[in-house]
RODO-471589 format. One record per residue: residue number from 1; residue in three letters; chain; z, y, x of N, C-alpha, C, O, CB in turn. Coordinates in pm, whole numbers. Glycine has a CB too. Layout:
N
<atom NUM; 'ALA'; 'A'; <Z; Y; X>; <Z; Y; X>; <Z; Y; X>; <Z; Y; X>; <Z; Y; X>> ...
END
This chain:
101
<atom 1; 'MET'; 'A'; <-1235; -3051; 3240>; <-1101; -2943; 3191>; <-1049; -2973; 3041>; <-1118; -2937; 2946>; <-1156; -2762; 3188>> <atom 2; 'ALA'; 'A'; <-918; -3046; 3019>; <-898; -3086; 2897>; <-841; -2936; 2809>; <-787; -2844; 2870>; <-790; -3222; 2905>> <atom 3; 'LEU'; 'A'; <-862; -2933; 2675>; <-809; -2862; 2592>; <-667; -2885; 2534>; <-640; -2972; 2451>; <-891; -2861; 2511>> <atom 4; 'ASP'; 'A'; <-581; -2799; 2585>; <-444; -2821; 2538>; <-420; -2776; 2415>; <-431; -2656; 2388>; <-350; -2765; 2616>> <atom 5; 'ALA'; 'A'; <-383; -2871; 2321>; <-316; -2868; 2186>; <-229; -2716; 2164>; <-249; -2624; 2085>; <-205; -3009; 2179>> <atom 6; 'SER'; 'A'; <-170; -2728; 2225>; <-47; -2637; 2207>; <-120; -2463; 2211>; <-70; -2362; 2162>; <83; -2674; 2358>> <atom 7; 'LYS'; 'A'; <-224; -2474; 2270>; <-285; -2336; 2290>; <-396; -2324; 2200>; <-467; -2227; 2223>; <-333; -2308; 2436>> <atom 8; 'ALA'; 'A'; <-430; -2396; 2104>; <-593; -2356; 2049>; <-542; -2249; 1933>; <-429; -2234; 1886>; <-706; -2517; 1968>> <atom 9; 'VAL'; 'A'; <-636; -2198; 1911>; <-650; -2112; 1784>; <-636; -2182; 1695>; <-694; -2291; 1697>; <-761; -2042; 1758>> <atom 10; 'THR'; 'A'; <-561; -2146; 1595>; <-568; -2204; 1443>; <-618; -2114; 1355>; <-578; -1999; 1375>; <-437; -2245; 1383>> <atom 11; 'VAL'; 'A'; <-696; -2130; 1262>; <-770; -2057; 1158>; <-666; -2070; 1011>; <-642; -2177; 956>; <-938; -2135; 1139>> <atom 12; 'PRO'; 'A'; <-628; -1969; 978>; <-567; -1976; 834>; <-625; -2042; 758>; <-742; -2077; 774>; <-554; -1868; 767>> <atom 13; 'GLU'; 'A'; <-537; -2077; 639>; <-593; -2184; 521>; <-675; -2093; 464>; <-682; -1983; 518>; <-482; -2257; 404>> <atom 14; 'PRO'; 'A'; <-748; -2117; 353>; <-810; -2046; 262>; <-719; -1970; 165>; <-741; -1850; 146>; <-895; -2131; 197>> <atom 15; 'LEU'; 'A'; <-639; -2018; 116>; <-523; -1988; 50>; <-486; -1842; 87>; <-488; -1751; 4>; <-414; -2088; 86>> <atom 16; 'VAL'; 'A'; <-446; -1822; 249>; <-374; -1748; 298>; <-513; -1603; 301>; <-484; -1484; 308>; <-299; -1824; 446>> <atom 17; 'TRP'; 'A'; <-624; -1647; 294>; <-726; -1541; 272>; <-734; -1469; 169>; <-754; -1347; 165>; <-835; -1580; 278>> <atom 18; 'LEU'; 'A'; <-715; -1549; 69>; <-680; -1488; -93>; <-611; -1407; -89>; <-632; -1305; -155>; <-619; -1563; -194>> <atom 19; 'GLU'; 'A'; <-475; -1425; 8>; <-366; -1350; -23>; <-379; -1207; 28>; <-326; -1105; -16>; <-248; -1414; 29>> <atom 20; 'VAL'; 'A'; <-473; -1224; 146>; <-516; -1106; 244>; <-574; -1000; 140>; <-536; -885; 114>; <-642; -1156; 370>> <atom 21; 'ILE'; 'A'; <-682; -1078; 89>; <-756; -987; 2>; <-718; -929; -130>; <-740; -813; -168>; <-860; -1044; -22>> <atom 22; 'GLY'; 'A'; <-657; -1024; -195>; <-538; -965; -275>; <-449; -844; -227>; <-429; -738; -286>; <-445; -1072; -293>> <atom 23; 'ALA'; 'A'; <-405; -881; -117>; <-307; -768; -97>; <-392; -621; -63>; <-367; -506; -99>; <-201; -811; 35>> <atom 24; 'LEU'; 'A'; <-492; -673; 14>; <-566; -523; 44>; <-609; -458; -55>; <-625; -339; -31>; <-684; -523; 125>> <atom 25; 'VAL'; 'A'; <-646; -506; -207>; <-695; -446; -335>; <-555; -381; -362>; <-547; -258; -366>; <-759; -559; -461>> <atom 26; 'GLY'; 'A'; <-426; -473; -383>; <-316; -429; -433>; <-277; -324; -383>; <-230; -234; -453>; <-231; -505; -429>> <atom 27; 'GLY'; 'A'; <-293; -313; -228>; <-221; -198; -166>; <-302; -71; -178>; <-248; 39; -176>; <-189; -225; -16>> <atom 28; 'PHE'; 'A'; <-447; -90; -190>; <-531; 27; -218>; <-505; 57; -384>; <-542; 168; -421>; <-701; -8; -177>> <atom 29; 'VAL'; 'A'; <-454; -19; -474>; <-445; 77; -587>; <-312; 150; -585>; <-295; 271; -597>; <-463; 5; -723>> <atom 30; 'LEU'; 'A'; <-197; 29; -563>; <-88; 112; -539>; <-81; 250; -461>; <1; 340; -479>; <-11; 36; -484>> <atom 31; 'GLY'; 'A'; <-185; 246; -371>; <-176; 390; -243>; <-240; 475; -355>; <-186; 585; -364>; <-293; 385; -52>> <atom 32; 'LEU'; 'A'; <-328; 456; -432>; <-398; 531; -513>; <-304; 599; -620>; <-319; 716; -656>; <-503; 449; -570>> <atom 33; 'VAL'; 'A'; <-201; 512; -669>; <-141; 566; -778>; <-16; 611; -724>; <62; 659; -806>; <-128; 475; -893>> <atom 34; 'HIS'; 'A'; <25; 606; -589>; <153; 630; -524>; <110; 793; -491>; <168; 890; -541>; <190; 516; -376>> <atom 35; 'PHE'; 'A'; <2; 799; -402>; <-79; 941; -350>; <-149; 1044; -464>; <-179; 1162; -447>; <-214; 890; -249>> <atom 36; 'GLY'; 'A'; <-161; 987; -551>; <-239; 1007; -689>; <-134; 1107; -779>; <-151; 1211; -843>; <-269; 838; -776>> <atom 37; 'THR'; 'A'; <-23; 1025; -751>; <140; 1121; -891>; <185; 1206; -802>; <262; 1290; -850>; <326; 1009; -964>> <atom 38; 'LEU'; 'A'; <158; 1217; -654>; <211; 1320; -569>; <194; 1488; -612>; <285; 1570; -599>; <140; 1293; -435>> <atom 39; 'ALA'; 'A'; <96; 1510; -652>; <41; 1631; -687>; <138; 1664; -853>; <200; 1769; -864>; <-153; 1608; -695>> <atom 40; 'SER'; 'A'; <136; 1593; -933>; <263; 1600; -1032>; <389; 1596; -1030>; <466; 1636; -1117>; <264; 1531; -1097>> <atom 41; 'VAL'; 'A'; <418; 1543; -918>; <576; 1577; -886>; <583; 1723; -799>; <666; 1812; -820>; <652; 1439; -781>> <atom 42; 'SER'; 'A'; <482; 1726; -704>; <521; 1873; -677>; <494; 1985; -767>; <557; 2091; -770>; <464; 1912; -565>> <atom 43; 'GLU'; 'A'; <391; 1952; -843>; <407; 2084; -962>; <520; 2071; -1048>; <537; 2166; -1124>; <280; 2096; -1071>> <atom 44; 'ASP'; 'A'; <623; 1951; -1059>; <698; 1974; -1143>; <830; 2009; -1087>; <926; 2045; -1156>; <694; 1878; -1223>> <atom 45; 'TYR'; 'A'; <830; 1995; -931>; <933; 2080; -858>; <902; 2221; -866>; <1004; 2283; -892>; <944; 2045; -712>> <atom 46; 'LEU'; 'A'; <789; 2304; -852>; <745; 2397; -865>; <789; 2472; -999>; <833; 2585; -1018>; <629; 2371; -843>> <atom 47; 'ALA'; 'A'; <768; 2395; -1062>; <796; 2457; -1212>; <934; 2446; -1271>; <965; 2488; -1383>; <705; 2388; -1316>> <atom 48; 'GLY'; 'A'; <1013; 2385; -1187>; <1179; 2401; -1185>; <1184; 2254; -1269>; <1304; 2229; -1257>; <1265; 2571; -1283>> <atom 49; 'ARG'; 'A'; <1137; 2159; -1333>; <1158; 2063; -1376>; <1199; 1958; -1266>; <1124; 1868; -1228>; <1059; 2040; -1450>> <atom 50; 'THR'; 'A'; <1320; 1977; -1221>; <1388; 1912; -1098>; <1424; 1740; -1151>; <1405; 1640; -1083>; <1551; 2016; -1053>> <atom 51; 'THR'; 'A'; <1464; 1744; -1253>; <1516; 1607; -1313>; <1398; 1540; -1308>; <1382; 1449; -1226>; <1581; 1607; -1464>> <atom 52; 'ARG'; 'A'; <1298; 1577; -1398>; <1177; 1482; -1417>; <1112; 1468; -1292>; <1055; 1360; -1278>; <1072; 1531; -1521>> <atom 53; 'ALA'; 'A'; <1105; 1541; -1206>; <1052; 1538; -1046>; <1124; 1443; -970>; <1063; 1352; -915>; <1070; 1677; -965>> <atom 54; 'LEU'; 'A'; <1268; 1455; -958>; <1338; 1337; -889>; <1293; 1234; -944>; <1216; 1162; -880>; <1482; 1330; -893>> <atom 55; 'ALA'; 'A'; <1331; 1198; -1082>; <1273; 1044; -1134>; <1157; 1012; -1105>; <1154; 909; -1038>; <1267; 1018; -1272>> <atom 56; 'LEU'; 'A'; <1074; 1050; -1124>; <935; 1034; -1068>; <910; 977; -940>; <845; 876; -914>; <878; 1150; -1061>> <atom 57; 'HIS'; 'A'; <986; 1077; -845>; <961; 1065; -699>; <1027; 937; -681>; <964; 838; -643>; <1019; 1186; -604>> <atom 58; 'LEU'; 'A'; <1177; 937; -711>; <1249; 805; -691>; <1206; 651; -759>; <1261; 542; -743>; <1385; 837; -740>> <atom 59; 'LEU'; 'A'; <1065; 692; -856>; <1024; 561; -909>; <909; 553; -817>; <902; 440; -769>; <990; 548; -1074>> <atom 60; 'ARG'; 'A'; <825; 625; -779>; <714; 596; -672>; <795; 520; -586>; <779; 398; -592>; <640; 727; -595>> <atom 61; 'MET'; 'A'; <874; 562; -510>; <924; 521; -379>; <977; 358; -405>; <960; 260; -332>; <1055; 635; -324>> <atom 62; 'ALA'; 'A'; <1052; 368; -547>; <1118; 251; -591>; <978; 98; -568>; <984; -16; -521>; <1175; 296; -783>> <atom 63; 'VAL'; 'A'; <880; 173; -626>; <754; 77; -654>; <682; 34; -518>; <632; -75; -493>; <638; 158; -751>> <atom 64; 'MET'; 'A'; <688; 135; -445>; <596; 120; -316>; <704; 33; -228>; <651; -53; -159>; <542; 287; -234>> <atom 65; 'VAL'; 'A'; <844; 41; -220>; <961; -52; -162>; <930; -190; -228>; <917; -281; -146>; <1125; 3; -203>> <atom 66; 'ALA'; 'A'; <917; -220; -346>; <934; -329; -387>; <790; -390; -389>; <798; -509; -421>; <1008; -323; -507>> <atom 67; 'ALA'; 'A'; <680; -355; -370>; <579; -381; -339>; <546; -432; -186>; <477; -530; -158>; <525; -284; -379>> <atom 68; 'LEU'; 'A'; <612; -340; -90>; <622; -383; 37>; <711; -518; 54>; <668; -618; 112>; <677; -269; 114>> <atom 69; 'ILE'; 'A'; <819; -510; 4>; <936; -617; 32>; <816; -762; 1>; <787; -855; 76>; <1109; -599; -109>> <atom 70; 'GLY'; 'A'; <776; -735; -118>; <694; -876; -199>; <579; -897; -81>; <560; -1017; -60>; <602; -834; -395>> <atom 71; 'LEU'; 'A'; <503; -815; -3>; <430; -824; 56>; <522; -893; 238>; <456; -984; 288>; <353; -684; 26>> <atom 72; 'VAL'; 'A'; <594; -871; 282>; <667; -920; 332>; <706; -1083; 327>; <697; -1157; 425>; <736; -846; 304>> <atom 73; 'GLN'; 'A'; <746; -1120; 206>; <750; -1241; 145>; <618; -1320; 182>; <635; -1431; 232>; <769; -1221; -4>> <atom 74; 'LEU'; 'A'; <516; -1284; 168>; <396; -1332; 187>; <351; -1364; 311>; <278; -1457; 343>; <321; -1261; 141>> <atom 75; 'GLY'; 'A'; <414; -1255; 397>; <369; -1291; 542>; <319; -1165; 632>; <318; -1051; 586>; <246; -1399; 533>> <atom 76; 'ALA'; 'A'; <273; -1198; 777>; <242; -1093; 821>; <117; -1059; 811>; <104; -942; 846>; <278; -1085; 924>> <atom 77; 'MET'; 'A'; <-4; -1117; 771>; <-143; -1096; 732>; <-121; -1017; 608>; <-155; -899; 603>; <-230; -1233; 711>> <atom 78; 'PRO'; 'A'; <-68; -1075; 510>; <-79; -986; 386>; <-17; -876; 363>; <-47; -797; 273>; <-52; -1041; 290>> <atom 79; 'LEU'; 'A'; <102; -860; 465>; <148; -694; 480>; <77; -613; 587>; <104; -493; 589>; <309; -678; 521>> <atom 80; 'LEU'; 'A'; <3; -653; 663>; <-74; -592; 741>; <-171; -542; 654>; <-181; -419; 653>; <-118; -667; 845>> <atom 81; 'ALA'; 'A'; <-268; -624; 560>; <-331; -590; 456>; <-328; -501; 376>; <-414; -418; 347>; <-332; -651; 407>> <atom 82; 'GLY'; 'A'; <-179; -524; 318>; <-151; -406; 225>; <-142; -288; 257>; <-159; -192; 182>; <-53; -414; 167>> <atom 83; 'ALA'; 'A'; <-114; -286; 371>; <-63; -119; 452>; <-187; -69; 451>; <-202; 46; 411>; <7; -109; 633>> <atom 84; 'LEU'; 'A'; <-298; -146; 495>; <-429; -71; 525>; <-494; -44; 410>; <-570; 52; 415>; <-524; -143; 610>> <atom 85; 'GLY'; 'A'; <-482; -114; 284>; <-516; -58; 143>; <-424; 73; 124>; <-482; 180; 104>; <-483; -177; 15>> <atom 86; 'ILE'; 'A'; <-303; 71; 130>; <-242; 193; 142>; <-262; 299; 218>; <-242; 409; 168>; <-149; 176; 159>> <atom 87; 'VAL'; 'A'; <-299; 290; 337>; <-351; 389; 421>; <-494; 456; 384>; <-525; 574; 398>; <-358; 329; 551>> <atom 88; 'ALA'; 'A'; <-582; 340; 327>; <-721; 381; 298>; <-719; 443; 162>; <-814; 509; 121>; <-824; 260; 304>> <atom 89; 'ALA'; 'A'; <-599; 420; 83>; <-637; 511; -60>; <-558; 641; -25>; <-589; 735; -98>; <-575; 435; -233>> <atom 90; 'ARG'; 'A'; <-455; 672; 79>; <-420; 781; 118>; <-520; 883; 169>; <-508; 1005; 160>; <-335; 755; 197>> <atom 91; 'ALA'; 'A'; <-629; 813; 230>; <-763; 881; 291>; <-837; 960; 192>; <-863; 1080; 208>; <-867; 773; 347>> <atom 92; 'VAL'; 'A'; <-883; 864; 51>; <-916; 866; -45>; <-894; 975; -133>; <-976; 1050; -186>; <-886; 778; -73>> <atom 93; 'VAL'; 'A'; <-750; 972; -142>; <-677; 1094; -225>; <-664; 1219; -178>; <-664; 1317; -252>; <-549; 1069; -254>> <atom 94; 'LEU'; 'A'; <-648; 1226; -21>; <-652; 1345; 34>; <-807; 1403; 61>; <-828; 1524; 65>; <-571; 1332; 156>> <atom 95; 'ARG'; 'A'; <-902; 1312; 77>; <-1058; 1377; 45>; <-1054; 1446; -88>; <-1077; 1565; -110>; <-1186; 1256; 35>> <atom 96; 'ARG'; 'A'; <-1023; 1357; -168>; <-1096; 1412; -328>; <-982; 1536; -341>; <-1027; 1644; -379>; <-1087; 1265; -501>> <atom 97; 'THR'; 'A'; <-871; 1529; -317>; <-769; 1667; -320>; <-806; 1761; -241>; <-769; 1864; -298>; <-626; 1649; -279>> <atom 98; 'ARG'; 'A'; <-862; 1792; -137>; <-910; 1875; -41>; <-1053; 1924; -105>; <-1059; 2046; -115>; <-918; 1800; 103>> <atom 99; 'ARG'; 'A'; <-1146; 1867; -141>; <-1256; 1892; -236>; <-1209; 1999; -338>; <-1260; 2111; -339>; <-1299; 1758; -310>> <atom 100; 'GLU'; 'A'; <-1115; 1964; -423>; <-1109; 2039; -541>; <-1025; 2190; -499>; <-948; 2206; -404>; <-1030; 1941; -662>> <atom 101; 'PRO'; 'A'; <-1063; 2283; -591>; <-1068; 2460; -539>; <-900; 2483; -586>; <-846; 2593; -571>; <-1217; 2599; -659>> 
END
């Protein structure tokens, strides 16, 4: 039984793994900042500081979109790793805010 070269599993190059690890860490940091600032945006809306809240909210979204577009440029594996970092950071921020009174 001969191994068909077209169906062989290829292992990504070492540089790709560095991109994946960097995307995971970067996504986690981005997620911490993104979801961590959500409370201050909500407080600004409730306090009637609509202009400041809207500006911060748009800035948060623009940074998130720019980061995700950058990850798309790197490829599927870094994009998935970055998204995983963002989701993990969301869970950390939610757990931390649920403990606070």
